[in-house]
N, C-alpha and C positions, 0 to 999 in steps of 0.2 A: 469577515476574516480579520483577526487581530494581527498586528505586526509589531516588531520591536524597532524603535528608533535608535540609530547608531550615529555617533558623531566622531569624526576623526579630525582633530584640530592641529594646526601648525605642522602639517605633514609635507612630505616631498614625494614626487613621482619617482618610482624606481626605473621606469622606462617610458618611452612615448606612448600615447594613446593608440591602441590598435583598433582600426575600424573594419567591420564586416557589414554586409548587407543581408538581412533576413527577410523572408516573405511575411508580409503583414496583410491586414484586411484591405488596405488601400494601395497595395504594391510593395515595393522594396522599402525597408526601414533601416536606417543606419543604427548599428549597435556597436558601441565602443567598450573596450575593456582596458583597464589600467590597474596597476598595482601601486598602492599608496602606502608609504611607510611613515610611522610616527614614533617618536621616542618618549619614554616616560622615565623619570629619575625616581628611584626608591632609596630610602635610607638617608643617613647623614654621616658626615665625616669620612673616615676611611671605609666605612661600611656602604657608602653610596655606590649604587650600581645603576646602569642604564639598561632599560628593557625596550627592545624594538618590537613594534606590532605592524605586520604587513597584512593588508586586506586587498583582495582583488575585487574591484568595483565594476559594475556594469552601468553604462550610460546609454540613453536612447535618443534618437531623433536629432534635432538641431543642437541639443546640448552635447551630444557625442561629436558632431561635426565641429562645433566651436572649440571643444576641448582639444581635438586633434590638430586644429589650426594653431591655437595659442599656447598650448602647454607642451613642454618638452621634458626630457629626463632631468630631474633636479628641481623642477618648478615647485614652488611652495603653494599649498592649497589648504582650505578647510572643506571637508566633505560632510554632508548630512544626508542620511539615507535610511533605508529600512532593510531589515534582515528577513529573509524568507526561507522556508524549507525547500530543499531540492531532493526530496525522498523519491526513490523509484525502485522498481524491481528489475534486476538485470536479466540477461539471457539465460542464466542458470537458475533463475527463480529465487535468488537471494535478495533480500531487502538491502538497499544501499541508502545510507543517510548522508546528507550534506546540507550546506547552507549557501545561499546566494545573497550578495549585497548589491542593492540597486540605489543609484544616486538620485536624490530628489533635488538637492541644491549643492552647487560647488562654487566656492569663492576663490578667485585667483588672487593670491597675496603678493606676488611680485609686481613691482612697478613696470611700466612699459619699457623703461631703459634697462632694467635688470633682465626682463624677459627677452628683449632684443639681443642683449649681450650674450646670454646663455644660448640662444638659438644660433648666433653667429659662431660661437665657440664650437658647438656641436657640428655645424656644417664644415668648419675648418678641420676638425678632427676626422670627420668621415672622408673628406677629400685627401687628407694625409694618409689615411688607412688604405684608400684605393691606390694612391701613388706608390706606397710601399709594397703593395701586393703585385704591382706590375713591374717593379724593379727586378733586375737579375741579381742573384746572389753573388757577392764578391768572391773571387777566387783567393786562394792562399797566397800570401806574399812572402818574400824572403825575410821580412822583419819579424814575423812570428817565429820562424825557425831560429833566427838569430837570438831572440829573447829567451828561447828555451835553453840554448847552449850557455848563455850567460848565467841563467838561473841555476844550472847544474854545476857550475864551478864552485 
């Protein structure tokens, strides 16, 4: 079976790697999915435009586990993989056509310091979000009513 080689260079993760476990020949196998976005610039001068390409990649085994540990949203990567057909017949008997992208190689482009800083920022942001969700909404104060009456004069 022939396949098409796909390369996505100097790209960023749109979200963290999501890990699921699927049944394999030798038991459960880690399966990771991640969306990677890369930008290309076309044209020149005032006509120059940027085009974004987003691909949802599938990673398997140890490669998926390592990516989930070391990569976070915004991490820079190079991805090399293959394109495969995902054609099937649905329950209504109609033919459905699709593609799947499987990672063969993934290069982590961030330095350890950049990666650690990005991971720390995301942990801080998630903790702030949790704290904001648990706070009680502030009630109306007299200052808001006072500012309305000043504005109406």
